[in-house]
C-alpha positions in Angstrom: 0.0 0.0 0.0 1.4 3.4 -1.0 1.9 5.8 1.9 0.7 9.3 1.7 3.2 11.8 3.2 0.5 14.4 4.0 -1.5 11.8 5.9 1.6 10.6 7.8 2.3 14.1 8.9 -1.3 14.5 9.9 -1.1 11.3 12.0 2.0 12.6 13.8 0.3 15.9 14.5 -2.7 14.1 16.0 -0.7 11.7 18.1 1.4 14.6 19.4 -1.6 16.3 20.9 -3.1 13.1 22.3 -0.4 13.0 25.0 -2.0 14.3 28.2 1.2 16.4 28.9 1.0 17.9 25.5 -2.6 19.0 26.1 -1.3 21.4 28.8 0.8 23.2 26.2 -1.9 23.7 23.5 -1.7 27.0 21.6 -3.8 28.5 18.8 -3.1 26.8 15.5 -1.0 28.9 13.0 -2.5 29.7 9.6 0.2 27.6 8.0 -0.7 24.5 10.1 -4.4 25.1 9.6 -3.9 25.3 5.8 -1.8 22.1 6.0 -4.6 20.3 7.8 -7.3 21.5 5.4 -5.2 20.5 2.4 -4.4 17.0 3.9 -8.1 16.4 4.6 -9.1 17.6 1.1 -6.5 15.3 -0.4 -7.6 12.3 1.7 -11.3 12.7 1.0 -11.3 14.4 -2.4 -14.1 16.6 -3.7 -17.2 14.9 -2.3 -19.3 16.3 -5.1 -16.9 15.9 -8.1 -18.8 12.9 -9.6 -22.1 14.5 -8.9 -21.0 17.8 -10.7 -19.7 15.7 -13.6 -23.1 13.9 -13.8 -25.0 17.2 -13.8 -22.7 18.5 -16.5 -23.4 15.4 -18.6 -27.2 16.1 -18.3 -26.7 19.7 -19.3 -24.5 18.8 -22.3 -26.0 18.7 -25.8 -23.1 16.3 -26.7 -24.4 13.6 -24.3 -26.2 10.5 -25.7 -29.0 8.6 -24.0 -26.5 6.1 -22.5 -24.5 9.0 -20.9 -27.7 10.5 -19.6 -28.9 7.2 -18.1 -25.5 6.6 -16.4 -25.5 10.2 -15.0 -29.0 9.9 -13.7 -28.3 6.5 -12.1 -25.3 8.1 -10.3 -27.3 11.1 -9.1 -30.0 8.8 -7.9 -27.5 6.7 -5.9 -25.9 9.8 -4.4 -29.3 11.2 -3.5 -29.9 8.3 -1.1 -27.9 10.4 1.3 -30.2 13.3 2.4 -27.4 15.9 2.6 -26.5 15.2 -1.1 -30.2 15.3 -2.1 -30.5 18.7 -0.4 -27.4 20.0 -2.2 -28.6 18.8 -5.6 -30.5 22.1 -6.1 -27.6 24.2 -4.8 -25.5 22.5 -7.5 -28.1 23.5 -10.2 -28.9 19.9 -10.7 -32.5 19.4 -9.5 -34.1 21.5 -12.3 -31.9 19.8 -14.9 -33.1 16.4 -13.6 -36.8 17.6 -13.7 -36.3 18.7 -17.3 -35.4 15.1 -18.2 -38.9 13.8 -17.4 -39.7 15.3 -20.8 -36.9 13.6 -22.7 -37.6 11.5 -25.7 -35.9 8.4 -24.4 -38.1 6.4 -22.0 -35.2 5.2 -19.9 -34.1 8.7 -19.4 -37.6 9.8 -18.3 -37.8 6.8 -16.0 -34.4 7.5 -14.3 -35.3 11.2 -13.9 -38.5 10.3 -12.1 -36.5 7.9 -10.0 -34.1 10.6 -9.0 -36.9 13.0 -8.1 -38.5 10.3 -5.9 -35.3 9.5 -4.2 -34.5 13.1 -3.5 -38.0 13.7 -2.0 -38.2 10.6 0.0 -38.2 11.4 3.8 -36.7 14.8 2.9 -38.8 17.7 4.1 -36.5 20.5 2.7 -36.6 18.9 -0.8 -40.4 18.4 -0.5 -40.8 22.1 0.3 -38.6 23.0 -2.7 -40.6 20.8 -4.9 -43.8 22.5 -3.7 -42.3 26.0 -4.3 -41.3 25.1 -7.8 -44.7 23.4 -8.5 -42.9 20.3 -9.7 -45.3 17.6 -8.6 -48.3 18.9 -10.6 -46.1 19.1 -13.7 -44.7 15.6 -13.1 -48.2 14.1 -12.6 -49.6 15.9 -15.6 -46.8 14.7 -17.8 -46.9 11.2 -16.5 -50.7 11.0 -17.1 -49.9 11.0 -20.8 -46.9 8.7 -20.5 -47.1 5.7 -22.9 -44.2 3.7 -21.6 -45.3 1.2 -18.9 -41.9 1.1 -17.2 -41.8 4.9 -16.7 -45.3 4.8 -15.3 -44.4 2.1 -12.7 -41.6 4.3 -11.4 -43.9 7.3 -10.9 
């Protein structure tokens, strides 16, 4: 396993302050040390929303094909299982983009868009309120009433 020097240094910093005698000598963290810790954590965890942003960009792109869109919507749906991510979907300008895809010509894309909406709203009051503000459910239900594809209807 490859060792990460930044994480090794972070480990040493943490173990140094875990000594009870060291706790007596604690001082405010310098800007340099704070920046180091922030960088080490960012490097260790990566951008939590990088894949989500990429999926949203795929949905926004005119260059994406139906397979790309399906894959993007499946990833967004999976990520929206976590309530914090679902709540941030609108902040990332992704929720409206997903809603637009219920009108897509490809039935699988429509089905996956509906699935994402359902996942984002499930047990999630802030997203339910957002959905009410944007009048999304009436639009979704009206569109789905005329849906011909049985699989899409079963999701909704």
